[in-house]
C-alpha positions as CSV (number, residue, x, y, z in Angstrom):
1,M,113.7,106.1,29.9
2,H,113.0,106.6,33.6
3,V,114.0,103.9,36.1
4,L,112.7,103.3,39.6
5,L,115.1,101.2,41.7
6,V,113.5,99.9,44.9
7,Y,116.3,98.8,47.2
8,A,115.7,96.7,50.3
9,H,118.8,96.0,52.4
10,P,119.7,97.5,55.8
11,E,123.5,97.8,55.1
12,P,124.6,100.4,52.5
13,A,128.0,98.8,52.2
14,S,126.6,95.3,51.5
15,F,127.0,93.4,48.3
16,N,123.3,94.4,47.6
17,G,124.6,97.9,48.0
18,A,127.2,97.3,45.3
19,L,124.5,95.9,43.0
20,R,122.4,99.0,43.7
21,D,125.3,101.3,42.8
22,A,125.9,99.3,39.6
23,I,122.3,99.8,38.5
24,V,122.4,103.5,39.2
25,G,125.7,103.9,37.5
26,E,124.7,102.0,34.4
27,T,121.4,103.9,34.1
28,V,123.1,107.3,34.4
29,A,126.0,106.3,32.1
30,S,123.4,105.2,29.5
31,G,121.8,108.7,29.6
32,H,118.7,107.8,31.5
33,S,117.2,109.0,34.7
34,V,116.7,107.1,38.0
35,D,114.9,107.4,41.3
36,V,116.1,105.3,44.2
37,S,113.7,104.2,46.9
38,D,116.1,103.1,49.6
39,L,113.5,101.7,52.0
40,Y,115.7,101.2,55.1
41,A,117.4,104.6,54.7
42,Q,113.9,106.2,54.3
43,G,112.6,104.4,57.3
44,F,109.8,103.1,55.3
45,D,107.0,101.6,57.4
46,P,105.9,98.2,55.9
47,V,102.8,97.9,58.0
48,A,99.6,98.7,56.1
49,G,96.6,100.2,58.0
50,R,94.8,103.3,59.0
51,G,98.0,105.2,59.1
52,D,98.2,105.1,55.3
53,F,95.5,107.8,55.0
54,M,95.1,111.5,55.9
55,H,91.6,110.8,57.0
56,A,89.2,107.9,57.2
57,A,86.4,107.4,54.7
58,D,84.6,105.2,57.2
59,D,85.3,105.7,60.9
60,A,83.1,102.8,62.0
61,L,84.6,100.0,59.9
62,F,88.1,99.9,58.4
63,H,88.3,98.2,55.0
64,Y,91.6,98.7,53.4
65,Q,90.6,98.6,49.7
66,S,87.7,101.0,50.3
67,E,90.0,103.4,52.1
68,Q,92.5,103.2,49.2
69,T,89.7,103.9,46.8
70,A,88.6,107.0,48.7
71,A,92.2,108.2,49.1
72,A,92.9,107.7,45.4
73,L,90.0,110.0,44.6
74,S,90.8,112.6,47.2
75,D,94.6,112.7,47.2
76,G,94.3,111.3,50.7
77,F,97.4,109.2,51.0
78,V,100.0,110.2,53.6
79,P,103.0,112.0,52.0
80,D,105.4,109.1,52.0
81,L,103.0,106.9,50.2
82,A,102.0,109.6,47.7
83,R,105.7,110.1,46.9
84,E,106.3,106.4,46.3
85,Q,103.2,106.1,44.3
86,D,104.3,109.0,42.1
87,R,107.7,107.3,41.6
88,L,106.0,104.0,40.7
89,R,103.7,105.6,38.1
90,R,106.6,107.5,36.5
91,A,108.7,104.3,36.0
92,D,109.4,103.0,32.6
93,L,111.6,100.3,34.2
94,L,111.0,99.1,37.7
95,I,114.0,97.3,39.3
96,L,113.8,95.5,42.7
97,Q,117.1,94.8,44.5
98,F,116.9,92.7,47.6
99,P,118.2,89.6,49.4
100,L,116.1,86.5,49.7
101,W,115.1,86.0,53.3
102,W,113.0,82.9,54.3
103,G,112.0,82.3,50.7
104,G,110.8,85.8,50.0
105,P,111.7,89.5,50.1
106,P,112.4,91.4,53.3
107,A,109.2,92.5,55.0
108,I,110.0,96.1,54.2
109,L,109.8,95.4,50.5
110,K,106.6,93.3,50.8
111,G,105.1,96.2,52.7
112,W,106.1,98.5,49.9
113,F,104.1,96.3,47.5
114,D,101.1,96.3,49.9
115,R,101.0,100.0,50.7
116,V,102.2,101.7,47.5
117,A,100.5,99.6,44.8
118,A,97.1,100.8,46.0
119,Y,93.7,100.2,44.4
120,G,92.9,103.2,42.3
121,V,96.6,104.1,41.9
122,A,98.3,101.0,40.5
123,Y,95.4,98.8,39.5
124,A,91.6,98.7,39.4
125,D,88.9,96.4,38.1
126,G,89.7,95.4,34.5
127,T,93.3,96.4,34.7
128,R,95.3,93.3,35.6
129,F,97.9,91.3,33.9
130,D,97.5,91.8,30.1
131,T,95.3,94.8,30.7
132,G,97.4,96.2,33.6
133,L,98.2,99.9,33.8
134,F,101.9,99.2,33.5
135,R,101.7,97.2,30.3
136,G,104.5,98.1,27.9
137,R,106.8,99.0,30.8
138,K,109.7,96.8,31.9
139,S,110.7,95.2,35.2
140,L,113.7,93.4,36.6
141,I,114.3,91.5,39.9
142,S,117.8,91.4,41.1
143,V,118.1,89.1,44.1
144,T,120.9,87.6,46.2
145,T,120.6,84.2,48.0
146,G,122.5,82.4,50.7
147,G,121.9,79.1,49.0
148,T,123.8,77.8,46.0
149,A,122.3,77.4,42.5
150,H,122.0,73.7,43.0
151,R,119.9,74.3,46.1
152,F,117.5,76.3,44.0
153,S,117.1,73.5,41.4
154,A,114.2,71.1,40.8
155,D,116.4,68.3,42.2
156,D,117.1,70.0,45.6
157,V,115.4,71.2,48.7
158,Y,114.4,74.8,47.8
159,G,113.1,74.1,44.3
160,P,113.6,76.2,41.2
161,I,114.3,79.9,41.8
162,D,111.5,80.8,39.3
163,E,109.0,79.1,41.6
164,V,110.4,80.9,44.7
165,L,110.1,84.3,42.9
166,R,106.7,83.7,41.3
167,P,104.8,85.7,44.0
168,I,106.8,88.8,43.0
169,Q,107.4,88.1,39.4
170,R,103.9,87.0,38.4
171,L,101.6,88.1,41.2
172,F,103.0,91.6,41.7
173,L,104.9,92.7,38.6
174,G,102.9,90.7,36.1
175,Y,99.6,91.5,37.9
176,L,100.3,95.3,37.4
177,G,101.1,94.6,33.7
178,F,104.9,95.0,33.7
179,E,106.8,93.1,31.1
180,L,108.7,90.4,32.9
181,T,112.4,89.6,32.3
182,K,114.7,86.9,33.6
183,P,115.7,87.7,37.2
184,H,119.3,88.4,37.9
185,V,120.2,86.0,40.7
186,T,123.5,86.0,42.6
187,Y,123.6,82.6,44.3
188,A,125.5,82.0,47.6
189,A,126.4,85.6,47.8
190,P,128.1,85.4,51.3
191,R,130.5,82.7,50.1
192,I,131.5,83.6,46.6
193,S,134.9,85.1,45.7
194,M,135.5,88.8,45.0
195,A,136.1,87.9,41.3
196,E,132.7,86.1,41.2
197,R,131.1,89.2,42.8
198,E,132.6,91.4,40.2
199,Q,131.3,89.1,37.5
200,A,127.8,89.2,38.9
201,I,128.0,93.0,39.0
202,E,129.1,93.2,35.4
203,E,126.3,90.8,34.4
204,L,123.8,93.0,36.1
205,R,125.1,96.1,34.4
206,T,124.8,94.3,31.0
207,Q,121.3,93.3,31.7
208,V,120.3,96.8,32.7
209,R,122.0,98.3,29.7
210,T,120.1,95.9,27.4
211,L,116.8,96.8,29.0
212,L,117.5,100.5,28.6
213,S,118.5,100.1,24.9
214,T,114.9,99.6,23.7
215,P,112.3,102.3,24.5
216,V,109.1,101.3,26.1
217,A,105.9,101.3,24.2
218,A,103.4,102.3,26.9
219,E,100.2,104.3,27.1
220,P,100.0,107.1,29.7
221,I,98.6,105.9,33.0
222,P,95.2,107.5,33.6
223,S,94.5,109.6,36.7
224,S,92.8,107.9,39.6
225,R,89.7,109.8,38.9
226,D,89.6,108.6,35.3
227,L,90.5,105.1,36.4
228,L,87.7,104.9,38.9
229,A,85.1,106.7,36.9
230,G,81.9,104.8,37.0
231,L,82.8,102.9,40.2
232,G,79.8,104.5,41.8
233,D,78.8,103.5,45.3
234,R,80.1,99.9,45.1
235,D,80.6,98.6,48.6
236,W,83.9,96.7,49.0
237,R,83.6,96.1,52.7
238,H,82.2,92.6,52.4
239,S,85.0,91.4,50.1
240,G,87.6,90.9,52.8
């Protein structure tokens, strides 16, 4: 099985970094392969726009999805996006490792979603949720929080963690067709003891080991040209 770990934390020696290392170590120890997209180390630009493309399909009016479609058909994405898209499409298991900031992922990770999971590359009409291109493949969110588990309960101010993570779990991973698993959450990470941190690391290693123990049952992802065959001259510019 091949794993893609997308890591979004600016400090390599952080607790998130220790969780990253645990994921990589468990993957390799289990005899599987892994790519690590370390977004801060790579200097990944989270801002989507004209700079995503080698050339413009329409110089007069910029419409992001139309430009994605054209780039998918012409290998027209800039090299850093093409690399990340290749990593994503190769993944049997996609793992996201990040801290929760203001109720969501760091902007650099949200930008990875926006720019990498392009139309014609990661999805197209008719390939969403149960028919998504990544159906049969697995996913895992590993997240650290500043708040305690009680804070992320139905009885407290932040609400259930599943609701907080829904935009990523359901509307990104699920949208693309990935099989969803229970997120690994380390609550109150800045304030827990070293023993509690070690326990969280071991729990994550166990969860990764379990996910890797069962092969994925997934169809090959079609090429962009096959995926977009029959699209014709549909004009996306008035859709947003």
